[in-house]
Structure formats: structure tokens, C-alpha cells
VOPAGU-2260 file (C-alpha; in pm, 1 decimal, decimal comma):
REM VOPAGU-2260
SITE   aa  ch    i         X         Y         Z
SITE  UNK   A    0   -1866,1   -5549,7     458,6
SITE  UNK   A    1   -2106,0   -5839,4     345,0
SITE  UNK   A    2   -2410,2   -5621,9     465,1
SITE  UNK   A    3   -2339,6   -5397,9     170,1
SITE  UNK   A    4   -2391,0   -5626,8     -71,7
SITE  UNK   A    5   -2751,8   -5699,7      32,1
SITE  UNK   A    6   -2948,3   -5488,8    -226,5
SITE  UNK   A    7   -3267,0   -5303,0    -115,0
SITE  UNK   A    8   -3601,1   -5359,4    -299,3
SITE  UNK   A    9   -3657,2   -5093,7    -569,2
SITE  UNK   A   10   -3894,2   -4853,7    -387,2
SITE  UNK   A   11   -3967,4   -4531,1    -557,1
SITE  UNK   A   12   -3961,3   -4196,9    -394,1
SITE  UNK   A   13   -4275,8   -3999,7    -394,0
SITE  UNK   A   14   -4183,9   -3665,6    -564,4
SITE  UNK   A   15   -4215,9   -3382,0    -319,8
SITE  UNK   A   16   -4487,7   -3131,0    -413,3
SITE  UNK   A   17   -4384,4   -2823,9    -599,9
SITE  UNK   A   18   -4441,4   -2518,5    -411,5
SITE  UNK   A   19   -4552,4   -2242,5    -632,6
SITE  UNK   A   20   -4555,1   -1937,0    -421,0
SITE  UNK   A   21   -4441,6   -1780,5     -90,2
SITE  UNK   A   22   -4781,6   -1796,2      16,1
SITE  UNK   A   23   -4942,7   -1841,3     372,1
SITE  UNK   A   24   -4848,7   -2167,7     541,8
SITE  UNK   A   25   -5052,6   -2145,4     858,1
SITE  UNK   A   26   -4759,0   -2210,8    1063,8
SITE  UNK   A   27   -4744,8   -1848,5    1229,5
SITE  UNK   A   28   -4910,0   -1725,5    1506,9
SITE  UNK   A   29   -5031,0   -1390,8    1352,0
SITE  UNK   A   30   -4976,1   -1235,0    1004,9
SITE  UNK   A   31   -4656,2   -1038,6    1142,0
SITE  UNK   A   32   -4519,1   -1336,4    1327,9
SITE  UNK   A   33   -4220,5   -1405,5    1086,7
SITE  UNK   A   34   -4050,3   -1141,5     907,7
SITE  UNK   A   35   -3812,0   -1226,2     626,1
SITE  UNK   A   36   -3540,1   -1090,7     459,1
SITE  UNK   A   37   -3460,3   -1164,6      78,5
SITE  UNK   A   38   -3207,1   -1100,8    -160,7
SITE  UNK   A   39   -3260,4    -905,4    -463,6
SITE  UNK   A   40   -3467,6   -1087,9    -733,8
SITE  UNK   A   41   -3286,4   -1193,8   -1032,0
SITE  UNK   A   42   -2942,4   -1238,2    -841,7
SITE  UNK   A   43   -2763,7   -1531,7   -1036,7
SITE  UNK   A   44   -2650,4   -1871,9    -905,6
SITE  UNK   A   45   -2283,6   -1945,7    -929,4
SITE  UNK   A   46   -2399,7   -2304,8   -1056,4
SITE  UNK   A   47   -2660,0   -2375,2   -1314,0
SITE  UNK   A   48   -2627,6   -2739,0   -1305,9
SITE  UNK   A   49   -2734,4   -2736,8    -931,7
SITE  UNK   A   50   -3097,1   -2888,9    -880,4
SITE  UNK   A   51   -3377,1   -2670,8    -943,8
SITE  UNK   A   52   -3573,1   -2609,8    -619,5
SITE  UNK   A   53   -3951,0   -2649,8    -569,4
SITE  UNK   A   54   -4003,7   -2344,6    -366,1
SITE  UNK   A   55   -4031,0   -2051,7    -606,9
SITE  UNK   A   56   -3917,3   -1710,7    -520,9
SITE  UNK   A   57   -3607,4   -1494,4    -508,3
SITE  UNK   A   58   -3249,9   -1670,2    -580,2
SITE  UNK   A   59   -2943,0   -1645,3    -376,5
SITE  UNK   A   60   -2654,3   -1422,8    -423,5
SITE  UNK   A   61   -2321,3   -1537,4    -514,2
SITE  UNK   A   62   -2068,0   -1574,9    -230,1
SITE  UNK   A   63   -1685,3   -1641,9    -189,5
SITE  UNK   A   64   -1604,5   -2023,0    -206,4
SITE  UNK   A   65   -1520,4   -2129,5     163,7
SITE  UNK   A   66   -1263,6   -2403,6     101,2
SITE  UNK   A   67   -1057,1   -2268,2     398,3
SITE  UNK   A   68   -1004,5   -2599,1     562,4
SITE  UNK   A   69    -894,5   -2942,2     436,6
SITE  UNK   A   70   -1013,0   -3288,4     579,1
SITE  UNK   A   71    -760,7   -3391,3     863,8
SITE  UNK   A   72    -516,6   -3630,7     724,4
SITE  UNK   A   73    -624,6   -3905,1     961,0
SITE  UNK   A   74    -981,0   -3913,0     869,1
SITE  UNK   A   75   -1047,1   -4182,2     619,4
SITE  UNK   A   76   -1363,5   -4287,5     417,3
SITE  UNK   A   77   -1496,7   -4610,6     256,3
SITE  UNK   A   78   -1357,3   -4702,4     -63,8
SITE  UNK   A   79   -1491,8   -4572,3    -361,8
SITE  UNK   A   80   -1601,1   -4224,1    -184,4
SITE  UNK   A   81   -1456,9   -3877,9    -173,7
SITE  UNK   A   82   -1470,1   -3665,6     136,0
SITE  UNK   A   83   -1412,3   -3282,3     111,3
SITE  UNK   A   84   -1469,3   -2985,3     314,3
SITE  UNK   A   85   -1714,8   -2724,9     193,1
SITE  UNK   A   86   -1786,1   -2495,9     466,3
SITE  UNK   A   87   -1677,3   -2382,9     810,6
SITE  UNK   A   88   -1954,8   -2330,7    1079,4
SITE  UNK   A   89   -1892,0   -2299,1    1433,5
SITE  UNK   A   90   -2031,3   -2570,1    1642,0
SITE  UNK   A   91   -2200,4   -2713,7    1355,2
SITE  UNK   A   92   -2491,2   -2968,3    1430,5
SITE  UNK   A   93   -2826,6   -3073,5    1239,0
SITE  UNK   A   94   -2809,5   -3019,1     882,0
SITE  UNK   A   95   -3114,8   -2973,9     624,9
SITE  UNK   A   96   -3078,2   -2987,3     253,4
SITE  UNK   A   97   -3293,3   -2756,9      62,7
SITE  UNK   A   98   -3475,1   -2837,2    -267,8
SITE  UNK   A   99   -3237,6   -2591,9    -453,9
SITE  UNK   A  100   -2903,1   -2760,3    -327,0
SITE  UNK   A  101   -2845,8   -2513,7     -49,4
SITE  UNK   A  102   -2779,2   -2632,4     298,7
SITE  UNK   A  103   -2901,5   -2518,2     629,4
SITE  UNK   A  104   -2684,7   -2564,2     943,2
SITE  UNK   A  105   -2786,9   -2532,7    1290,3
SITE  UNK   A  106   -2550,0   -2498,7    1609,0
SITE  UNK   A  107   -2490,2   -2523,5    1933,6
SITE  UNK   A  108   -2505,9   -2143,9    1991,3
SITE  UNK   A  109   -2759,6   -1910,5    1885,8
SITE  UNK   A  110   -2703,9   -1904,8    1511,9
SITE  UNK   A  111   -2824,5   -2087,7    1203,5
SITE  UNK   A  112   -2633,7   -2093,3     901,7
SITE  UNK   A  113   -2712,1   -2155,6     527,0
SITE  UNK   A  114   -2431,0   -2275,1     290,4
SITE  UNK   A  115   -2541,4   -2160,6     -78,6
SITE  UNK   A  116   -2461,4   -2392,9    -357,2
SITE  UNK   A  117   -2376,6   -2703,5    -147,3
SITE  UNK   A  118   -2446,8   -2927,5    -417,5
SITE  UNK   A  119   -2267,7   -2726,9    -674,4
SITE  UNK   A  120   -2040,2   -2938,6    -907,3
SITE  UNK   A  121   -1723,6   -2734,2    -757,9
SITE  UNK   A  122   -1671,3   -2564,6    -406,4
SITE  UNK   A  123   -1995,1   -2444,1    -225,3
SITE  UNK   A  124   -2034,3   -2072,4    -159,8
SITE  UNK   A  125   -1944,9   -1925,0     185,5
SITE  UNK   A  126   -2172,3   -2000,9     469,3
SITE  UNK   A  127   -2391,2   -1692,7     539,7
SITE  UNK   A  128   -2597,3   -1644,5     868,6
SITE  UNK   A  129   -2972,6   -1741,7     818,5
SITE  UNK   A  130   -3121,4   -1660,1    1135,0
SITE  UNK   A  131   -3037,4   -1622,6    1512,2
SITE  UNK   A  132   -3263,3   -1710,3    1811,1
SITE  UNK   A  133   -3135,7   -1593,1    2140,2
SITE  UNK   A  134   -3239,5   -1913,6    2308,9
SITE  UNK   A  135   -2931,8   -2148,2    2261,2
SITE  UNK   A  136   -2866,3   -2421,4    2148,2
SITE  UNK   A  137   -3047,5   -2354,5    1825,4
SITE  UNK   A  138   -2979,8   -2734,8    1756,9
SITE  UNK   A  139   -3305,9   -2826,2    1556,1
SITE  UNK   A  140   -3392,1   -2779,8    1185,4
SITE  UNK   A  141   -3613,9   -2946,2     949,2
SITE  UNK   A  142   -3774,8   -2861,4     613,5
SITE  UNK   A  143   -4132,1   -2915,7     515,6
SITE  UNK   A  144   -4142,0   -2973,8     132,0
SITE  UNK   A  145   -4515,7   -2965,4     131,5
SITE  UNK   A  146   -4559,4   -2617,2     260,2
SITE  UNK   A  147   -4205,2   -2472,4     191,4
SITE  UNK   A  148   -4147,0   -2403,0     552,7
SITE  UNK   A  149   -3834,5   -2438,0     798,7
SITE  UNK   A  150   -3869,5   -2516,3    1140,3
SITE  UNK   A  151   -3614,8   -2412,8    1370,6
SITE  UNK   A  152   -3591,6   -2538,0    1748,9
SITE  UNK   A  153   -3403,4   -2361,2    2031,7
SITE  UNK   A  154   -3387,7   -2495,5    2389,1
SITE  UNK   A  155   -3723,7   -2394,2    2503,7
SITE  UNK   A  156   -3909,9   -2353,7    2177,8
SITE  UNK   A  157   -3992,8   -2436,6    1809,1
SITE  UNK   A  158   -4018,5   -2166,7    1540,2
SITE  UNK   A  159   -4160,0   -2192,3    1187,0
SITE  UNK   A  160   -4041,0   -1980,6     906,4
SITE  UNK   A  161   -4160,8   -1957,5     549,9
SITE  UNK   A  162   -3896,8   -2026,7     287,7
SITE  UNK   A  163   -3846,6   -1948,6     -81,5
SITE  UNK   A  164   -3587,6   -2083,4    -317,7
SITE  UNK   A  165   -3237,6   -1914,2    -257,0
SITE  UNK   A  166   -3349,6   -1725,7      35,4
SITE  UNK   A  167   -3040,8   -1661,9     251,2
SITE  UNK   A  168   -3182,8   -1485,6     551,7
SITE  UNK   A  169   -3480,0   -1513,0     797,3
SITE  UNK   A  170   -3604,2   -1372,5    1127,1
SITE  UNK   A  171   -3824,6   -1586,0    1345,3
SITE  UNK   A  172   -4112,8   -1434,4    1540,8
SITE  UNK   A  173   -4308,0   -1592,6    1796,9
SITE  UNK   A  174   -4295,2   -1961,6    1893,3
SITE  UNK   A  175   -4542,2   -2193,4    1760,8
SITE  UNK   A  176   -4455,1   -2454,0    2018,9
SITE  UNK   A  177   -4287,4   -2457,4    2369,4
SITE  UNK   A  178   -4082,9   -2736,3    2543,6
SITE  UNK   A  179   -3906,9   -2745,7    2878,5
SITE  UNK   A  180   -4177,8   -2599,3    3026,7
SITE  UNK   A  181   -4136,3   -2707,7    3389,9
SITE  UNK   A  182   -3854,2   -2749,3    3663,9
SITE  UNK   A  183   -3532,0   -2952,6    3613,7
SITE  UNK   A  184   -3581,6   -3278,8    3816,8
SITE  UNK   A  185   -3237,1   -3386,3    3953,6
SITE  UNK   A  186   -3248,7   -3749,2    4120,8
SITE  UNK   A  187   -2978,5   -3635,2    4345,6
SITE  UNK   A  188   -2815,6   -3361,9    4483,3
SITE  UNK   A  189   -2791,4   -3099,4    4159,6
SITE  UNK   A  190   -2410,7   -3097,3    4223,9
SITE  UNK   A  191   -2372,9   -3448,5    4146,1
SITE  UNK   A  192   -2658,6   -3513,2    3887,1
SITE  UNK   A  193   -2596,3   -3200,1    3654,7
SITE  UNK   A  194   -2634,2   -3398,7    3321,7
SITE  UNK   A  195   -2911,1   -3180,8    3174,5
SITE  UNK   A  196   -2967,1   -3197,5    2805,4
SITE  UNK   A  197   -3071,9   -2904,6    2636,3
SITE  UNK   A  198   -3119,5   -2967,0    2267,2
SITE  UNK   A  199   -3416,0   -3013,9    2074,0
SITE  UNK   A  200   -3386,9   -3195,7    1733,0
SITE  UNK   A  201   -3663,4   -3185,2    1449,8
SITE  UNK   A  202   -3799,0   -3388,7    1158,8
SITE  UNK   A  203   -4127,8   -3362,2     971,4
SITE  UNK   A  204   -4320,3   -3697,9     843,8
SITE  UNK   A  205   -4666,5   -3741,6     737,4
SITE  UNK   A  206   -4775,6   -3391,3     803,1
SITE  UNK   A  207   -4657,8   -3378,5    1128,7
SITE  UNK   A  208   -4370,9   -3209,4    1315,3
SITE  UNK   A  209   -4170,9   -3436,9    1553,5
SITE  UNK   A  210   -3926,4   -3266,5    1826,9
SITE  UNK   A  211   -3707,3   -3482,9    2047,6
SITE  UNK   A  212   -3642,3   -3323,3    2365,0
SITE  UNK   A  213   -3369,9   -3398,4    2606,4
SITE  UNK   A  214   -3386,0   -3526,5    2981,0
SITE  UNK   A  215   -3300,9   -3274,6    3269,0
SITE  UNK   A  216   -3058,1   -3535,6    3442,0
SITE  UNK   A  217   -2877,2   -3853,2    3374,7
SITE  UNK   A  218   -3148,4   -4067,6    3572,4
SITE  UNK   A  219   -3470,7   -3933,3    3719,5
SITE  UNK   A  220   -3835,3   -3915,2    3716,1
SITE  UNK   A  221   -3910,3   -3610,5    3516,0
SITE  UNK   A  222   -4159,3   -3340,3    3656,4
SITE  UNK   A  223   -4180,5   -3160,2    3305,5
SITE  UNK   A  224   -4387,8   -3394,1    3072,3
SITE  UNK   A  225   -4218,7   -3267,4    2740,1
SITE  UNK   A  226   -3878,8   -3385,2    2878,4
SITE  UNK   A  227   -3713,4   -3703,3    2796,4
SITE  UNK   A  228   -3972,5   -3727,0    2507,5
SITE  UNK   A  229   -4058,0   -3691,2    2138,4
SITE  UNK   A  230   -4342,9   -3438,6    2063,0
SITE  UNK   A  231   -4547,7   -3484,2    1777,4
SITE  UNK   A  232   -4750,9   -3186,2    1671,8
SITE  UNK   A  233   -4929,8   -3023,6    1356,0
SITE  UNK   A  234   -4672,0   -2804,8    1141,8
SITE  UNK   A  235   -4828,2   -2489,3    1292,6
SITE  UNK   A  236   -4763,9   -2619,3    1641,0
SITE  UNK   A  237   -5095,5   -2711,4    1751,7
SITE  UNK   A  238   -5206,5   -3027,3    1905,0
SITE  UNK   A  239   -4897,6   -3091,9    2065,2
SITE  UNK   A  240   -4886,6   -3454,9    2221,8
SITE  UNK   A  241   -4630,1   -3702,2    2345,4
SITE  UNK   A  242   -4537,0   -3946,7    2090,4
SITE  UNK   A  243   -4239,4   -4127,7    2282,3
SITE  UNK   A  244   -4165,1   -4108,1    2644,0
SITE  UNK   A  245   -3886,5   -4199,4    2880,1
SITE  UNK   A  246   -3626,3   -4168,5    2614,5
SITE  UNK   A  247   -3317,1   -3983,8    2775,5
SITE  UNK   A  248   -3191,4   -3786,7    2497,1
SITE  UNK   A  249   -3327,7   -3810,5    2142,1
SITE  UNK   A  250   -3088,8   -3604,1    1960,0
SITE  UNK   A  251   -3060,3   -3793,5    1626,5
SITE  UNK   A  252   -3431,0   -3762,9    1484,8
SITE  UNK   A  253   -3480,3   -3838,2    1105,8
SITE  UNK   A  254   -3759,8   -3968,2     861,0
SITE  UNK   A  255   -3698,3   -4254,9     620,6
SITE  UNK   A  256   -3816,7   -4105,9     289,0
SITE  UNK   A  257   -3901,0   -4461,1     151,6
SITE  UNK   A  258   -4156,7   -4536,8     417,0
SITE  UNK   A  259   -4199,9   -4194,7     602,3
SITE  UNK   A  260   -4129,9   -4358,3     968,1
SITE  UNK   A  261   -3976,3   -4130,7    1198,2
SITE  UNK   A  262   -3654,9   -4262,4    1355,9
SITE  UNK   A  263   -3508,7   -4162,1    1680,4
SITE  UNK   A  264   -3181,0   -4254,8    1853,5
SITE  UNK   A  265   -3150,8   -4262,7    2208,0
SITE  UNK   A  266   -2815,4   -4177,5    2429,2
SITE  UNK   A  267   -2805,1   -4419,8    2728,9
SITE  UNK   A  268   -2765,2   -4329,3    3079,4
SITE  UNK   A  269   -2426,4   -4329,6    3251,3
SITE  UNK   A  270   -2308,7   -4458,8    3586,7
SITE  UNK   A  271   -2413,7   -4804,0    3497,5
SITE  UNK   A  272   -2183,4   -5144,3    3436,2
SITE  UNK   A  273   -1904,9   -5037,3    3174,7
SITE  UNK   A  274   -2010,3   -5101,0    2829,2
SITE  UNK   A  275   -2406,5   -5067,9    2916,5
SITE  UNK   A  276   -2636,7   -4961,0    2809,2
SITE  UNK   A  277   -2604,3   -4981,1    2441,2
SITE  UNK   A  278   -2706,5   -4697,8    2229,5
SITE  UNK   A  279   -3004,3   -4727,0    2014,6
SITE  UNK   A  280   -3165,1   -4622,7    1687,0
SITE  UNK   A  281   -3515,9   -4696,2    1635,6
SITE  UNK   A  282   -3831,0   -4672,2    1417,3
SITE  UNK   A  283   -4056,3   -4458,5    1648,0
SITE  UNK   A  284   -4350,9   -4421,1    1452,8
SITE  UNK   A  285   -4356,8   -4779,6    1359,8
SITE  UNK   A  286   -4474,5   -4843,7    1705,0
SITE  UNK   A  287   -4866,2   -4754,2    1807,6
SITE  UNK   A  288   -4958,9   -4543,8    2071,0
SITE  UNK   A  289   -4689,8   -4363,4    2281,7
SITE  UNK   A  290   -4373,0   -4548,2    2245,3
SITE  UNK   A  291   -4218,1   -4641,9    2614,7
SITE  UNK   A  292   -3816,4   -4665,8    2588,3
SITE  UNK   A  293   -3812,8   -4750,6    2961,2
SITE  UNK   A  294   -3556,9   -4479,8    3064,9
SITE  UNK   A  295   -3394,2   -4479,7    3351,1
SITE  UNK   A  296   -3525,1   -4803,1    3457,4
SITE  UNK   A  297   -3522,4   -5036,5    3134,9
SITE  UNK   A  298   -3259,0   -5053,7    2864,2
SITE  UNK   A  299   -3145,8   -5248,9    2568,7
SITE  UNK   A  300   -3384,2   -5579,2    2532,2
SITE  UNK   A  301   -3617,9   -5493,5    2839,3
SITE  UNK   A  302   -3328,3   -5540,2    3079,0
SITE  UNK   A  303   -3437,3   -5389,2    3430,6
SITE  UNK   A  304   -3166,2   -5139,3    3557,8
SITE  UNK   A  305   -3373,5   -5049,7    3859,5
SITE  UNK   A  306   -3479,3   -5328,1    4112,3
SITE  UNK   A  307   -3832,2   -5426,2    4055,5
SITE  UNK   A  308   -3878,0   -5260,9    3746,2
SITE  UNK   A  309   -4145,6   -5387,2    3488,8
SITE  UNK   A  310   -3978,9   -5376,0    3145,6
SITE  UNK   A  311   -4264,3   -5606,4    2982,7
SITE  UNK   A  312   -4387,6   -5318,2    2767,2
SITE  UNK   A  313   -4095,5   -5108,9    2667,8
SITE  UNK   A  314   -3961,2   -5076,4    2319,6
SITE  UNK   A  315   -3696,8   -5318,1    2190,2
SITE  UNK   A  316   -3498,2   -5110,4    1920,3
SITE  UNK   A  317   -3413,5   -5224,0    1605,6
SITE  UNK   A  318   -3051,6   -5086,3    1549,8
SITE  UNK   A  319   -2777,9   -5079,8    1852,4
SITE  UNK   A  320   -2441,4   -4933,2    1880,7
SITE  UNK   A  321   -2189,0   -4960,5    2185,7
SITE  UNK   A  322   -2240,2   -4769,7    2499,4
SITE  UNK   A  323   -2149,8   -4395,9    2481,0
SITE  UNK   A  324   -2136,0   -4370,6    2119,9
SITE  UNK   A  325   -2363,1   -4087,2    2174,1
SITE  UNK   A  326   -2572,7   -4076,8    1839,3
SITE  UNK   A  327   -2609,0   -3699,5    1735,4
SITE  UNK   A  328   -2727,5   -3706,0    1342,1
SITE  UNK   A  329   -2856,0   -3951,3    1113,9
SITE  UNK   A  330   -3012,5   -3961,5     745,0
SITE  UNK   A  331   -3145,3   -4240,4     519,4
SITE  UNK   A  332   -3018,6   -4241,4     156,8
SITE  UNK   A  333   -3304,4   -4249,1    -101,5
SITE  UNK   A  334   -3404,3   -4559,2    -267,6
SITE  UNK   A  335   -3325,2   -4530,1    -657,9
SITE  UNK   A  336   -3200,8   -4167,9    -638,4
SITE  UNK   A  337   -3191,8   -3962,7    -956,1
SITE  UNK   A  338   -2916,6   -3671,8    -872,7
SITE  UNK   A  339   -2604,6   -3657,7   -1035,9
SITE  UNK   A  340   -2422,0   -3774,0    -746,4
SITE  UNK   A  341   -2628,0   -4093,1    -643,0
SITE  UNK   A  342   -2434,0   -4339,3    -425,7
SITE  UNK   A  343   -2417,2   -4710,4    -542,1
SITE  UNK   A  344   -2703,3   -4959,6    -518,9
SITE  UNK   A  345   -2547,3   -5138,9    -204,7
SITE  UNK   A  346   -2619,9   -4784,4      -9,6
SITE  UNK   A  347   -2944,2   -4694,2    -154,0
SITE  UNK   A  348   -3215,1   -4732,2     119,2
SITE  UNK   A  349   -2950,0   -4756,7     402,0
SITE  UNK   A  350   -2897,6   -4550,6     705,9
SITE  UNK   A  351   -2594,9   -4296,7     800,9
SITE  UNK   A  352   -2568,8   -4248,7    1176,8
SITE  UNK   A  353   -2313,2   -4003,9    1338,2
SITE  UNK   A  354   -2153,3   -4091,0    1658,5
SITE  UNK   A  355   -1996,9   -3807,7    1852,2
SITE  UNK   A  356   -1799,1   -4030,7    2062,7
SITE  UNK   A  357   -1759,4   -4082,4    2441,0
SITE  UNK   A  358   -1646,4   -3851,1    2700,5
SITE  UNK   A  359   -1644,3   -4173,6    2924,7
SITE  UNK   A  360   -1303,8   -4337,5    2943,9
SITE  UNK   A  361   -1117,5   -4667,8    2999,8
SITE  UNK   A  362    -879,3   -4723,2    3321,5
SITE  UNK   A  363    -551,4   -4641,8    3094,0
SITE  UNK   A  364    -733,2   -4281,2    2987,7
SITE  UNK   A  365    -843,5   -4381,8    2657,5
SITE  UNK   A  366   -1184,4   -4293,4    2530,9
SITE  UNK   A  367   -1450,7   -4597,6    2567,3
SITE  UNK   A  368   -1619,3   -4518,6    2221,6
SITE  UNK   A  369   -1436,9   -4350,0    1902,1
SITE  UNK   A  370   -1631,2   -4063,6    1713,1
SITE  UNK   A  371   -1717,8   -4221,0    1367,1
SITE  UNK   A  372   -1977,8   -4223,1    1077,0
SITE  UNK   A  373   -2144,5   -4559,9    1041,1
SITE  UNK   A  374   -2360,2   -4708,5     763,6
SITE  UNK   A  375   -2649,4   -4960,5     837,2
SITE  UNK   A  376   -2786,2   -5186,3     541,3
SITE  UNK   A  377   -3160,3   -5160,6     544,3
SITE  UNK   A  378   -3463,9   -5338,7     393,4
SITE  UNK   A  379   -3712,9   -5055,5     433,0
SITE  UNK   A  380   -3760,0   -5024,9     822,8
SITE  UNK   A  381   -3598,3   -5340,4     893,4
SITE  UNK   A  382   -3207,6   -5358,6     924,9
SITE  UNK   A  383   -3057,4   -5624,1     695,3
SITE  UNK   A  384   -2890,7   -5778,9     998,5
SITE  UNK   A  385   -3088,1   -5814,2    1343,3
SITE  UNK   A  386   -2960,1   -5707,6    1677,3
SITE  UNK   A  387   -2733,5   -5917,6    1849,5
SITE  UNK   A  388   -2751,2   -5828,7    2214,1
SITE  UNK   A  389   -2410,9   -5978,9    2260,8
SITE  UNK   A  390   -2245,6   -5781,6    1997,1
SITE  UNK   A  391   -2363,9   -5417,6    1919,8
SITE  UNK   A  392   -2121,2   -5382,1    1639,7
SITE  UNK   A  393   -2243,8   -5650,3    1426,0
SITE  UNK   A  394   -2541,2   -5432,0    1224,6
SITE  UNK   A  395   -2294,2   -5168,7    1093,1
SITE  UNK   A  396   -1973,1   -5087,4     949,7
SITE  UNK   A  397   -1779,2   -4792,4     947,0
SITE  UNK   A  398   -1805,8   -4526,5     665,6
SITE  UNK   A  399   -1600,3   -4269,5     780,0
SITE  UNK   A  400   -1336,6   -4304,8    1080,7
SITE  UNK   A  401   -1016,1   -4164,5    1183,4
SITE  UNK   A  402   -1147,7   -3899,8    1405,8
SITE  UNK   A  403    -985,0   -4046,3    1733,7
SITE  UNK   A  404    -602,0   -4143,9    1679,4
SITE  UNK   A  405    -427,1   -4453,8    1767,9
SITE  UNK   A  406    -342,5   -4340,8    2128,4
SITE  UNK   A  407    -710,0   -4348,3    2189,7
SITE  UNK   A  408    -697,6   -4003,3    2361,7
SITE  UNK   A  409    -651,6   -3743,5    2091,0
SITE  UNK   A  410    -944,8   -3642,8    1860,4
SITE  UNK   A  411    -933,2   -3460,5    1509,9
SITE  UNK   A  412   -1310,2   -3435,0    1471,6
SITE  UNK   A  413   -1663,4   -3556,4    1626,9
SITE  UNK   A  414   -1929,1   -3562,2    1356,6
SITE  UNK   A  415   -2276,8   -3453,6    1433,1
SITE  UNK   A  416   -2533,6   -3364,2    1168,3
SITE  UNK   A  417   -2606,4   -3593,1     850,3
SITE  UNK   A  418   -2827,8   -3532,8     556,0
SITE  UNK   A  419   -2859,6   -3606,8     196,7
SITE  UNK   A  420   -2867,6   -3321,1     -62,0
SITE  UNK   A  421   -3096,3   -3292,0    -372,9
SITE  UNK   A  422   -2819,6   -3424,3    -605,3
SITE  UNK   A  423   -2745,5   -3722,6    -368,5
SITE  UNK   A  424   -2441,2   -3573,0    -172,4
SITE  UNK   A  425   -2419,0   -3710,7     182,2
SITE  UNK   A  426   -2350,3   -3399,6     400,9
SITE  UNK   A  427   -2152,3   -3441,3     766,3
SITE  UNK   A  428   -2122,7   -3169,9    1004,9
SITE  UNK   A  429   -1839,7   -3148,4    1294,9
SITE  UNK   A  430   -1878,2   -2931,8    1582,8
SITE  UNK   A  431   -1515,2   -2988,5    1690,1
SITE  UNK   A  432   -1347,1   -2903,9    1377,0
SITE  UNK   A  433   -1676,9   -2654,0    1290,8
SITE  UNK   A  434   -1649,7   -2825,9     929,9
SITE  UNK   A  435   -1905,6   -2908,5     696,9
SITE  UNK   A  436   -1826,9   -3236,2     487,6
SITE  UNK   A  437   -1952,8   -3346,0     163,4
SITE  UNK   A  438   -1916,6   -3702,2      49,3
SITE  UNK   A  439   -1962,1   -3816,4    -322,7
SITE  UNK   A  440   -1881,4   -4117,9    -528,6
SITE  UNK   A  441   -1538,5   -4121,7    -686,7
């Protein structure tokens, strides 16, 4: 736990710009592209202690507290913290906290949900259906505080929705951007290489919207230029261009609020030597130009996995986890947080990563890599502990564990999304148990 004792510099977070009206965001493709359905103005919030939102408008109606499921007994959390269930959402994936304390939950299906009062002092309200996109999985979600808009990403498109504090439903219209526009490029017979990745993950940073787009295969040269990339675009979808290339499946995408840097996680390819390649998390926008992560020819610290490959110009990632960890979500904890549930100083500025765990097994049938939530101590965009290329466990400590039982074969959860709320709570999603967790100091 020595990494936790490295305190981070006292950087101050820039305050989010207040959104004074619903207004036009410039993010739609026409005046009627996105219809919204708002609850009646003046409906009372259940918990007046929840942080006031920045996007003025109608407020959410009161729901029924969810609390129908409890934390599995085997799941444990780091000392000094409390883990509780606040909602149930089927196939919960990416999480997006809203300024007023509500929480957006994307899914592997067609639905996006909202958990009202997720930052309440007591139980949250029951999750409500926020919007539906008939192009699953609707994995991606991000909030733009500057314009009070939500971005939602399905398998083939990105949508932009105007948002007001307390809004509980929305109806997306036409896409602002399209991804996966070309054919699947299997490297071998499609009956063998069927590892097609369909998720699109989102984050906003520096006035831009970033979309991680998965590959069409396990190992191939893509035909579609949007696959196995991270795309950068204006918030209205214009000017879309590749920011990262040859990155097999960038599901975990987030922004460091202290630096504005976009970070992405890469799920390494299969069918290489057992235990390789390590899975990485890296500061994408710290690299100039188009960042080349090398897949499928180059992995780890510029190691060539294809004979004759030139890996001299590929990115060397900053954070590494064991092979097959399958990084789904990530969140930086703010520096000097002011919320009622602020984490201790040792965690401030640090990075939480959710590992979904492997489907790969050892010869005895046990899973190679368990599901877990890990914490990486950071100094800005630099890990407190550098990468050890002989040991991918050196940079982080387990924060939430026990999702895989001692037999190595039984799992009681698989964490996915991660986010930090307006009052400082850490939220974690789980798409096996369909639970949304909330973490606070004891």
C-alpha cells in the first residue's frame, strides 16, 4: 500500500461553467433533430442536500428507493470505505455523473438509464429509463458541462442530447457522427476469428468529443478506418478525425479532470503466449499527432509480435495490468474535492480502473485474470510507480476484490463502468449482477 502514501500536488480543479438555460447547443443536425420529454417543473427533489446542478431547468420527480439487492458477501473493499448497492440496471456499463447528483447508466442493450439522487445522503431513487437507441450496444455516454449536453454512443453512431438539471427522459434524433462504416476485416476464416468488438465509448475533453471504436477481429489489418481507433471530433460531430490508431478495443475511455488529458485502455489480443500481452491504460492526448498503439503487430514496450514488424514509433503505455484483465471503465478522482463524501488525500488525483476479468482459463480450468477494481496512485498524468515490464502488478493495488471466489471458477460480479459524482462518491457498475455500487469513506 506504499503507493497510496504518495500524496499528490495540490492542483485545483477548474469550476465547471454554469449552464443558465436549455438553449441551443449547436450539437444537433437540425432544429427538430432531438426531442426531449421533461418532468413537470417544480417537482420536489427528495434530498435537498444533493449538490445543486449547473444546468438549470426542470427537476426530477421522486422515485421509489431501489435497494432491492445487497453487495455479494464475498466482495470486499479497501479499509476505510463502505460499498453499497444503489440501483439495479440490466447489463450496466459506462457511468456518467450529472451536476445535480443524478447518474446516467449506459448498457449492453438498447437502453440508457438514469438513477435520480445517486448522491443522496440515503438511498438513491429507482432507476428510470432515460432513452433508447435501437442499435445495441448503447455503451457510450459522456456529459459536456460547457454546453449541458449528453453524448450517447451506439454500435454505429454518436448522438447528442440537450440536458437540463433533473431531466429524466430524452429521445435522440439523428446521429451527429457515424462509426464502423466499412466491412468487417477478418484475418482468417470468419468462423475462426469472430472476435468482433461492437462497443463505442465516449469522453469530452478540451472542447472535443472522443470515441473509442473497437476492432472487427482479434488480429487483422482493418478495412474500415474508424475501427480499432479513437476518433476525435467537435461536440456537434463535425471534423471527425483519427486521434489513435491500431488500438484493438479502447473500451475504457476517460478524462483526467486535473490535466484535461484523455486516457484510454487497450484490451490486448488473444492467441499469443499465455500471459501476454499486458493490458494497458495510457494518456492518449499527451502524445502528439496520431498515437499508434501498434496492434496487432506491436504490443507492450514496443515488442514485435509479427515477424519483421517495425515497432520503433509505437506508443509505450504508462500503466499496465495483467493480460486478459479486460479494462472496461476508469475514473480519475479529483484533486482537492469539496464534496461531502470526499476520499482521503492519498486517493485524490489517483486513478480507478475496472477490470472485467478474463474469459481465458488456465490448464486447470481456473480463470487467468479475476474481475477487480484497482487504484493507481498518480502525480498528474504520471503514475507514482513506473511500469515494471517484468511484473504488471506493481503499479496498482486492489480497491474492490472478491468478485471471483477461491475456486477460481465462480464469479459473483464483473465490474464495468466507473465515475466520480458531484459529492465525491465513486460509482461502479457491474454487468453480471446488474448492480450499480456507490463507494464512500466510512
